C-alpha positions in Angstrom: 37.1 9.5 133.5 40.6 10.2 131.9 41.0 13.8 129.4 42.0 13.5 125.8 44.0 15.0 123.4 40.9 16.6 121.3 39.9 18.0 125.5 43.1 19.2 125.6 43.6 21.2 122.4 40.2 23.0 123.1 40.9 23.8 126.3 44.1 26.0 125.4 42.2 27.1 122.4 39.4 28.7 124.5 41.7 29.9 127.2 43.5 31.3 124.7 40.6 33.2 122.9 39.0 33.5 126.3 35.7 32.8 124.0 33.9 30.0 123.2 32.9 31.8 119.9 36.0 32.3 119.4 37.5 29.1 119.4 34.5 27.4 117.5 35.8 28.9 114.6 39.2 28.2 115.4 38.7 24.4 116.0 35.9 24.4 113.5 33.4 22.8 116.0 30.0 23.7 117.8 29.9 26.1 120.4 27.6 23.5 122.5 30.4 20.4 121.5 33.0 22.5 122.7 30.8 23.1 126.2 30.9 19.6 126.7 34.3 18.9 125.8 35.4 21.4 128.4 33.0 20.3 131.2 34.0 17.0 130.6 37.7 18.1 130.9 36.9 19.9 133.9 34.9 16.1 135.2 38.3 14.3 134.5 40.6 17.1 136.5 38.0 17.3 139.2 37.1 20.8 139.1 36.4 24.3 137.4 38.8 25.7 135.6 36.8 28.7 134.3 35.3 30.9 135.8 32.6 33.6 134.0 34.4 37.9 133.5 31.4 38.9 131.8 31.0 38.1 128.4 34.4 36.5 128.5 36.0 33.5 130.4 38.4 33.8 132.6 40.8 31.3 133.9 40.2 29.4 137.3 44.1 29.7 139.0 43.5 25.6 138.9 43.0 26.2 135.3 46.0 29.0 134.5 48.7 26.1 136.0 46.6 23.5 134.2 47.2 25.5 130.7 51.1 25.6 131.7 51.1 22.0 132.3 48.6 21.5 129.3 50.5 23.2 126.3 53.7 21.2 127.7 51.7 18.0 127.4 50.3 19.0 123.3 53.4 20.5 122.1 55.2 16.8 123.2 52.0 15.1 121.9 53.0 16.8 118.5 56.9 16.4 118.2 55.7 12.8 118.9 53.3 12.2 116.6 55.2 14.3 113.3 58.3 11.9 114.3 56.6 9.1 113.7 55.4 10.2 110.9 58.3 11.1 109.4 59.5 7.5 110.4 56.4 6.3 108.0 57.1 8.7 105.2 60.9 7.6 105.0 61.9 11.3 106.1 63.8 10.0 109.4 64.7 6.1 110.4 67.8 3.9 110.0 68.3 0.9 107.6 70.2 -2.1 108.9 71.5 -4.8 107.2 74.4 -8.1 106.9 75.2 -8.1 103.4 77.3 -11.7 102.0 80.2 -10.2 100.7 79.5 -11.4 97.3 77.0 -8.8 97.4 78.2 -6.3 99.7 81.1 -5.2 96.6 79.1 -6.4 93.7 75.3 -5.0 93.9 75.1 -2.8 97.0 76.6 0.3 96.2 74.0 0.8 93.0 71.1 -0.6 94.9 72.0 2.0 98.3 73.1 5.0 96.1 69.6 4.2 94.8 67.7 3.7 97.7 69.7 7.4 99.2 68.4 8.9 95.9 64.3 8.0 96.9 65.1 8.6 100.8 68.0 10.7 101.2 66.9 11.3 105.4 67.4 7.6 106.3 70.4 6.8 107.6 72.1 3.0 106.5 74.5 0.7 108.8 76.1 -2.3 106.9 77.4 -5.1 107.6 79.0 -6.8 105.2 80.1 -10.5 106.6 79.9 -13.9 106.0 76.9 -15.9 105.7 77.0 -17.6 109.2 77.4 -13.9 110.3 74.4 -12.7 108.0 72.2 -15.4 110.1 73.4 -14.5 113.5 72.9 -10.7 112.6 68.8 -10.7 112.1 68.7 -13.8 114.5 70.1 -11.3 117.3 68.2 -7.9 115.5 71.9 -6.1 114.4 70.0 -6.2 111.5 66.5 -6.6 110.4 67.7 -7.5 106.8 70.1 -9.6 105.4 71.5 -10.5 101.8 72.3 -13.9 101.8 72.7 -17.0 99.8 69.3 -19.4 101.2 70.7 -20.9 104.7 70.3 -24.8 105.4 68.3 -23.6 108.2 65.8 -21.3 108.3 65.9 -21.0 112.2 62.1 -19.5 112.5 63.2 -16.7 110.0 61.7 -16.1 106.5 64.2 -15.9 103.9 62.1 -13.8 100.7 64.4 -15.1 97.2 64.6 -12.5 94.9 67.8 -14.3 91.9 69.1 -17.6 91.2 72.6 -17.3 91.2 75.3 -20.2 89.3 78.3 -20.7 90.0 81.1 -20.0 87.2 85.1 -21.4 86.6 87.2 -18.2 87.4 91.3 -18.7 85.8 93.6 -16.4 84.1 93.1 -15.6 80.6 96.1 -18.0 79.6 94.9 -20.8 81.2 94.8 -23.9 79.1 91.1 -24.0 80.2 90.7 -20.1 79.2 90.5 -21.2 75.8 87.0 -23.6 76.4 83.5 -22.7 76.0 82.1 -24.3 78.8 83.6 -25.9 82.4 82.9 -29.1 83.6 83.7 -29.6 87.5 85.7 -32.2 86.0 87.9 -30.2 84.1 88.9 -28.2 87.1 90.0 -30.9 89.2 92.8 -31.3 87.4 94.0 -27.9 87.9 96.2 -26.5 91.8 92.4 -25.5 93.2 91.8 -22.5 95.3 88.9 -22.5 97.5 86.8 -21.3 100.2 87.8 -22.1 103.7 86.4 -25.3 105.2 83.0 -25.0 107.3 81.8 -22.1 105.0 78.8 -22.6 102.8 80.4 -22.0 99.6 83.4 -24.7 100.7 80.2 -27.8 101.6 78.8 -26.8 97.7 82.2 -26.8 96.1 83.3 -30.0 97.4 79.8 -31.8 96.6 80.2 -30.5 93.3 83.9 -32.1 92.9 81.6 -35.5 94.6 78.9 -35.6 92.3 81.2 -35.4 89.3 83.4 -38.2 90.7 87.2 -36.6 90.5 89.2 -35.4 93.9 89.7 -31.5 93.7 94.1 -30.6 93.6 93.2 -27.8 96.7 96.5 -26.1 97.1 95.4 -23.0 99.2 92.3 -21.8 101.0 90.7 -18.1 102.4 88.3 -16.2 104.1 86.9 -14.0 101.2 85.6 -14.7 97.0 87.9 -11.4 96.4 91.4 -12.8 98.7 90.3 -15.8 95.5 90.1 -13.5 92.8 93.2 -12.1 93.3 95.2 -16.0 94.1 94.1 -16.9 90.8 94.9 -13.6 89.5 98.7 -13.9 90.7 98.6 -17.4 88.6 98.3 -19.8 92.3 95.9 -21.9 90.8 92.3 -21.3 89.3 88.2 -21.7 91.0 85.2 -21.7 90.8 82.8 -18.8 92.5 79.6 -17.6 92.8 78.6 -15.3 89.3 77.7 -13.1 92.2 81.1 -12.6 91.3 81.3 -12.5 87.6 81.8 -8.2 87.7 84.6 -8.5 89.6 86.4 -11.6 88.7 86.0 -9.4 85.4 87.8 -6.5 87.0 90.6 -8.4 88.0 91.5 -9.5 83.8 90.2 -13.3 85.0 88.3 -15.5 82.5 84.7 -16.5 83.5 83.4 -19.7 82.5 80.1 -21.0 82.7 80.2 -24.4 85.1 78.4 -27.7 84.8 78.4 -31.6 85.2 76.9 -30.7 88.2 75.4 -27.0 87.5 75.8 -26.1 91.3 73.1 -23.1 91.5 71.3 -21.1 94.9 69.4 -19.0 95.6 69.9 -15.7 97.1 67.4 -13.5 99.0 66.6 -11.4 101.9 66.6 -12.7 105.1 63.9 -11.2 107.8 62.2 -12.6 111.2 59.2 -11.1 109.7 57.5 -8.6 107.2 54.6 -7.6 109.6 57.4 -6.6 112.1 59.5 -4.4 109.9 60.9 -1.1 109.4 58.9 1.3 107.0 63.0 1.5 105.6 63.6 -1.8 106.1 60.2 -2.2 103.7 60.7 0.1 101.2 64.2 -1.6 100.7 63.1 -5.0 100.5 60.3 -4.1 98.4 63.1 -2.4 95.9 65.5 -5.9 95.8 62.5 -7.3 94.9 61.9 -5.5 92.3 65.3 -5.7 90.4 
């Protein structure tokens, strides 16, 4: 027979009060039930823990030694239980995120500020990396949640979409195309174009759009970050097309942002995760925040 937490707690209260009547009142239990609990604990330990001393109960030598250990066990149990309850109450824990830079720069600060206001005890770890690294971070367990465009291959992960992005054209305000209300991809093909680096998803979508419009782009420069592309456009090196996630950032650079069509390039933005059932309480709370925005 194994001892239980309830039996240990009953033993400690009886040992400190030296009275079944007082102990039963403290524990809100009947004396017969308390007697059964002590008897079962003694069966589990292999011998008597109490002896009668007149009207009071006295600990046997083995009982005195066991009392110290029982109190240590109960303290450890209470601390462990409190720690896990704090995690489920979101009073402690960690939120690990991997986010594409466009979302990290333009959306994440407000989201995390709101999350921190609601759960100030949660430590936040943010990794802002390109889309391919977001997928790796979630797959390898460095991040519980990734925020990205939908990958071509999920590799067994779940993708929870929460918005749809559409590419926009960006250019200096004095550029000849800035006078238009909308821009077609074929319009971009007649001007020096700044693109994301080869191998990136954004570059692949850009190449596909130019192919579909029947015009070849005049690539003049490649960069690894959309923010760098914005600064290059600002400097007058060329024009570009970027996800609308970046629109606020591009306008801060003083650039003109226009709807881009023929074709319309749209992509889902969402959360990447291994499994909803395996998310920690902080990750589940942040996912809920993402999907209700």
